[in-house]
C-alpha positions in Angstrom: 0.0 0.0 0.0 1.9 4.2 -1.6 2.3 7.8 -1.3 2.9 8.3 -5.0 -0.4 6.7 -5.9 1.0 5.1 -9.0 -2.4 4.3 -10.4 -2.8 8.0 -11.3 -0.8 7.3 -14.4 -3.6 5.0 -15.6 -5.7 8.1 -16.4 -3.3 9.4 -19.0 -5.3 8.2 -21.9 -8.6 7.4 -20.1 -10.6 9.1 -22.9 -13.4 11.3 -21.6 -12.4 14.9 -21.1 -14.7 15.2 -18.1 -12.7 12.5 -16.1 -9.5 14.3 -16.7 -10.9 17.7 -15.7 -12.5 16.3 -12.6 -9.2 14.7 -11.6 -7.2 17.9 -12.2 -9.7 19.8 -10.1 -9.5 17.3 -7.3 -5.7 17.4 -7.4 -5.8 21.2 -7.3 -8.0 21.0 -4.2 -5.5 18.7 -2.6 -2.6 21.1 -3.3 -4.5 24.0 -1.8 -5.3 22.0 1.3 -1.8 20.8 1.8 -0.5 24.3 1.3 -2.8 25.5 4.1 -1.5 22.8 6.4 2.1 23.7 5.6 1.5 27.4 6.5 -0.3 26.4 9.7 2.6 24.2 10.7 5.2 26.8 9.8 3.4 29.3 12.1 3.5 27.1 15.2 6.6 27.1 17.3 8.0 25.4 20.4 8.1 21.9 19.0 10.8 19.5 20.1 12.8 17.2 17.9 10.7 14.4 19.3 7.5 16.2 18.2 8.9 16.7 14.7 9.7 12.9 14.4 6.2 12.0 15.6 4.6 14.5 13.1 6.8 13.0 10.3 5.7 9.5 11.2 2.0 10.5 11.3 2.3 12.2 7.9 4.1 9.2 6.5 1.5 6.8 7.7 -1.3 8.9 6.4 0.3 9.1 3.0 0.4 5.3 2.8 -3.2 5.2 3.8 -4.0 7.4 0.8 -2.2 4.9 -1.5 -4.0 2.0 0.2 -7.4 3.6 -0.4 -6.6 4.0 -4.1 -5.3 0.5 -4.5 -8.3 -1.0 -2.8 -10.7 0.9 -5.0 -8.9 -0.4 -8.1 -8.7 -4.0 -6.9 -12.3 -3.9 -5.9 -13.2 -3.0 -9.4 -11.0 -5.7 -10.9 -12.5 -8.3 -8.5 -16.0 -7.5 -9.8 -14.9 -7.4 -13.4 -13.2 -10.8 -13.3 -15.5 -12.6 -10.9 -15.5 -16.3 -11.5 -12.1 -16.4 -13.1 -8.6 -17.2 -11.8 -7.8 -13.5 -12.1 -10.9 -12.7 -10.0 -9.7 -15.1 -7.3 -6.4 -13.3 -7.2 -8.0 -9.8 -7.0 -10.4 -11.0 -4.2 -7.5 -12.2 -2.2 -5.6 -9.0 -2.7 -8.6 -7.0 -1.8 -8.9 -8.7 1.6 -5.1 -8.5 2.3 -4.9 -4.8 1.2 -7.8 -4.0 3.7 -6.0 -5.9 6.5 -2.7 -4.1 5.7 -4.6 -0.7 5.8 -6.1 -1.6 9.2 -2.6 -2.1 10.6 -1.6 1.4 9.6 -4.9 2.8 11.1 -4.1 1.0 14.4 -0.6 2.4 14.5 -2.0 5.9 14.1 -4.4 5.2 16.9 -1.6 4.2 19.2 0.1 7.5 18.4 -3.1 9.3 19.4 -3.5 10.5 15.8 -6.4 10.4 13.4 -6.3 8.5 10.2 -8.0 11.3 8.4 -6.1 13.8 6.3 -6.8 16.3 3.4 -4.8 14.1 1.1 -6.7 11.0 2.0 -10.0 12.8 1.6 -9.1 13.9 -1.9 -7.7 10.5 -2.6 -11.1 8.9 -1.8 -12.8 11.5 -4.0 -10.6 10.7 -7.0 -10.5 6.9 -6.2 -13.8 6.4 -8.1 -12.4 8.4 -11.1 -9.3 6.3 -11.1 -11.3 3.1 -10.9 -13.5 4.2 -13.8 -10.7 5.6 -15.9 -8.6 2.5 -15.6 -11.1 0.6 -17.8 -9.3 -2.7 -17.2 -11.3 -4.9 -19.5 -9.8 -8.3 -20.6 -7.3 -7.9 -23.4 -6.9 -4.2 -23.1 -3.7 -2.2 -22.5 -5.4 -0.5 -19.6 -5.3 -3.9 -17.7 -1.5 -4.1 -18.2 -1.1 -0.6 -16.9 -3.4 -1.2 -13.9 -1.4 -4.3 -12.9 1.9 -2.4 -13.2 0.5 0.4 -11.0 -0.5 -2.1 -8.4 2.9 -3.8 -8.5 4.6 -0.5 -7.9 2.2 0.4 -5.1 2.9 -3.0 -3.4 6.7 -2.3 -3.6 6.1 1.0 -1.9 4.1 -0.8 0.9 7.0 -3.1 1.3 9.2 0.0 2.0 6.7 1.0 4.6 7.0 -2.3 6.5 10.8 -2.2 6.3 10.8 1.3 7.7 8.5 0.3 10.6 10.7 -2.6 11.4 13.2 -0.1 12.7 10.6 1.3 15.0 9.0 -2.0 16.0 10.3 -1.9 19.6 8.8 1.5 20.3 5.6 1.2 18.4 4.3 -2.0 20.2 1.4 -2.3 17.8 -0.9 -5.3 18.5 -1.1 -7.2 15.2 -1.4 -10.8 14.1 1.7 -10.4 12.0 5.0 -8.7 12.7 6.3 -6.1 10.3 8.8 -8.7 9.0 5.9 -11.0 8.2 3.9 -8.1 6.6 6.9 -7.4 4.4 7.1 -11.0 3.4 3.4 -10.9 2.5 4.0 -7.8 0.4 6.7 -9.7 -1.6 4.2 -12.5 -2.1 1.5 -10.0 -3.3 4.0 -8.5 -5.8 5.0 -11.9 -7.1 1.3 -12.9 -7.7 0.5 -9.6 -9.4 3.7 -9.9 -11.5 2.7 -13.4 -12.7 -0.7 -12.1 -13.7 0.8 -9.0 -15.4 3.2 -11.1 -17.5 0.4 -13.4 -18.6 -1.8 -10.4 -19.5 1.1 -8.7 -21.3 1.7 -11.7 -23.4 -1.9 -11.9 -24.4 -2.2 -8.2 -25.1 1.1 -7.1 -26.5 2.5 -10.2 -28.3 2.5 -9.4 -32.0 
């Protein structure tokens, strides 16, 4: 689950001008909101280095929540599109695991006394439906190849999250069924399954 929201790239040739305009407007709103937050933070003083580290961690976790929201929206659409197929089974499993991974991040934020809400996440949820629609990942289309590539990149970013949190594991003390090392291992497995599917789809779609 990533900050960069790699699935945004999928809207590049989505087609309808309205989708592009709505997405641009949503991103502009996000930029304004983040700018306001930056000014607010710049105007507040008296923070210790520990406060700064905590704020950085909260922002980092919220960024990953935004990426997780987008990935779940896309996978949910794929699961419905490919219901009853081997691909649909994969996407259903990813949907469940992505939601479990997201809940771990929400739990960490709660232990830090921080909300999981943010301007970026709010805008991400608004654009999530646009991304899901614009992806248009029908069987045999180039959009499906791009969608799978975006998911693969996002999962690699989530692996980076789990590796970063391994360094903080002793201080976080988050109750979870899996350790951060196990979560990283699961992210690797998620990537491998997505990659196998992507290569198969690429062969069917791109092979001349």
